[in-house]
C-alpha positions, 0 to 999 in steps of 0.5 A: 501500500502506498503511503500518503505524503509525510508533509500531508501527514504531518499537517493533519498530524497538527491540523487534527489536534488543533481544529479539536483545540478550535472547536472546543475553545469555540463552544466555550466562548460561545457559552460564555458569550450566552451566559453574558448576553442571557445576562444582560437580557435578564437583567433588563427584563428586571429592570423594567418589571421594578420601574412597573412596579414602581407605577403601581398607585391605589384609586380609591379602592382599586389599584391601578397601572400605568406603563410609562416609556421609560419602561419600555425604552430598555428593549429599544434595539435595532433588532426591533424586538417586540415587548409584552407585559401582563400587571394581574391583580391577586383576583387574576384581573388584568390592570394593564398590560395583554390580555391571557400573557402566559405565566409559569405553571410552578411559581419558584420566585427567587432572591429579595425581588422574588423575581422568576425568569422563563422562556413561553411563546405568545402571539406566536413566537418565543419569548423570554419573560421574567413574573415578579410580585408586589405587595400593595397595602390598604387598611382592610390587608394587603394585595399580592400585585403580578407583574409579567415582561416578557422579549422576543430574544431578537436582541439577545442573540445579535448581543450572542454573535457580536460577544461570539463571533470576533474571537471564533474569527481570532481561532479560525485565522490562528489555526490556518495561520498555523497551518500554514506556517507548519506547511512551509516549516515541512517544507523547509526543515525536510530539504535534508531528506529530499537532499538524502534521497538526490544524493543516494539517487545519483551514486553509481550502484556498483560503487559503495564509497557512499558515506552519509554526513550526519551533521547535515541532518538534523539530530532526529535523523542522525541515527538513519544516517550512521544506519545507512553508513553501517549498512553500506560499510557492511555491503562493501566488507561482504562485496570486497569478501565476495571478490576477494573469494572469487579471484581466490577461487578462480586462482585456486581452479585455474591450477586443476583446469589447466592440468586437464586441459594440458592432459587431454590436449596431450590424449589428443596427440597420443590418438593422432600419433598411434604408431607411437603407442607401445612407447607412450603407454607409461606416460598415458598410464601416468597422465590419467592417475594426474587426471584422476588426481586433477579431478578429485582435487576440482571436485573437492575444492567446488564442494567446499566451496559450495558448502562455504557459500551455504554457511555465509547465507543469510538463513544459515542461522535460522531454522535451527534444530536440536541436534544431537552432536555426539551421534554426529563425531561418532557418525564422522568418527566412522566416516573417516575411519578408513583414511585414519587406517590408511594412516595408520592413526590411532583415532578415538572418540569421548563424548557425552551421550545426548550433547544437544545443540541448535543447528543445522544438521548437514552444516553440524555435519561439515563442521565436525567432519571437516575438523577431523578431516584437517586432523588426519590429514596434518598428523604424520602417521603413527599419530593419534586423534580424539575428538571429545564431546561434552556437556558443560555446567549451564547447558553449553556443548564443547566440541574438541579435536585434538591431534598430536602432529605439527601444530600451528604456530600461535602467530598463524592461528587466525591466519588459517581461517582465512580462505585458501590459506595452508600451513603446509603446501606439500599436504593435499587440501583446498585451505577451506577447512576451518574457513568453513568451520568458522563460517559454520560456528558464526551460524550457530552462535558458537565459538571456534578456538585453536591451542596448543595441545596439553596433553601432547609435547606437540599438536594441535586443540581445536575447541568449538563452543556451542550455546545452551539448547534451552530446555526440551526433550533430548534429540535421538 
C-alpha cells in the first residue's frame, strides 16, 4: 500500500488537534457569550418589571397601573424586539398589558426581588420573560400584584453573535496561519531528506563509497544516517569479501583446470600418433593418474566452495534444530575411520551421551567432518587424533578435536581461518576447511578456538563451544 506524503501526514497530525482545540474554545466562548447575553437580557427584563412595579397606585379601592415609556425604553434595539407585559391583580383581573399573557405553571420566586425568569411563547413568537410580585397595602390588608414582562430574543441573539464571533474569527485565523506555517516549515525542514534522496539516487550502485554526513541532518535523522553508513560499510565489506573469494576460487580452480587441459591435449596428440602407442603407454598411465588427482581436487574445491557459500547464507542461522552432537561426532569418526587406518592413526572418540545443540544437521556434519579431516591430513602416520564431546555446566556443549601432529604456530593461528590459506603446502587440501568451520560456527553462535595440545608434546587442540540449546526433550 502506497503511503501518503510525509508533509501531508504531519500537517494532518497538526491540523486535527488544532481543529479540536479551536472547536472546544469556540464552544466555551459561545457558552460564555450566551451567559453574558442571558444575564443582560434578564437584567433588562427585571429592571422593566421593577419600573412597572413602582408605577402601581391606589385609586379608591382599586389598584391602577400605568406603563411609562421609560419602562419599555430599555428594550429599544436595532432588531426591533417585541415587548409584551401583563399586570394582574390578586383575583387575576387584568390591570395593564396583554390579556392571557402566559405565566409559569409553577411559581418559584428567587432573591429579594422575588423574581422568576422563564421561556415561553406568546402571539406565535418565542419570548424570554420575567414575573415578579408586589404587595399593595390598604386598611383592610394587602393585595399581591403580579407583574410579567416578556421580550423576543433578537437583541439577545445579536449580542451573542457580537460577543462570540470576533473571538471565533481570531481562532480560525490562527488555525489557518498555523497550518500554513506548519506546511512551510515542514517543506523547509524536510529539504535535508530530499537532498539525501537525491544524493543516494545519483550514486553509482556499483561503487559502495557512499558516506552520509550526519552533521548535515537534524538530530532525529542522524541515527538514520548512521544506519545507512553502517549498512553501506557492511555491503562494501561483503562485496570485497566476495571479490576476494571469487579471485581466490578462480586461482584455485585454474591450476587443476589447466592441468586437465594439458592432459586432454596430450591424450589427443597420442591418439593422432598411434604408431608410438607402446612407447607412450607409461606416459598415458601417468597422465590418467594425474588427471584423476586433478579431477578429485577440482571436485573437492567445488564442494567446499558450495559448502562455504551455504554457511555464509543469511538463512544459516535460522531454522535451527536440536541435534545430538555426540551422534554427529560418532558418525564422522566412522566415516573417516578408513582414512585413519590408511595412515595408521589412532582415532578415538570421547563423548557424553545426548549432548544437544541448536544447529542445521547438514552444516553440523560439515563442521565436525572438516575438523576431523584436517586433523587426519596434517597428523603424521602413527599419530593420534581424539574427538571429544561434553556438556558443560549451564547447558553449553564443547566439541574438541586434538592431535599430536606438528600443530600451528601461534602467530598464524588466526590466518588459518582465511580462505585458501594453507600452513603446509606439501599436504593435499583446499585451504577451505577451517574457513568453513568458522562460518558454520558463526551461524550457530558458537566460538572456535585454536590452542596447543596440553596433553601432548606437540599438536593442536581445536575447541568449538556451542551455546545452551535451552530446556526441551533431548534429541534422539
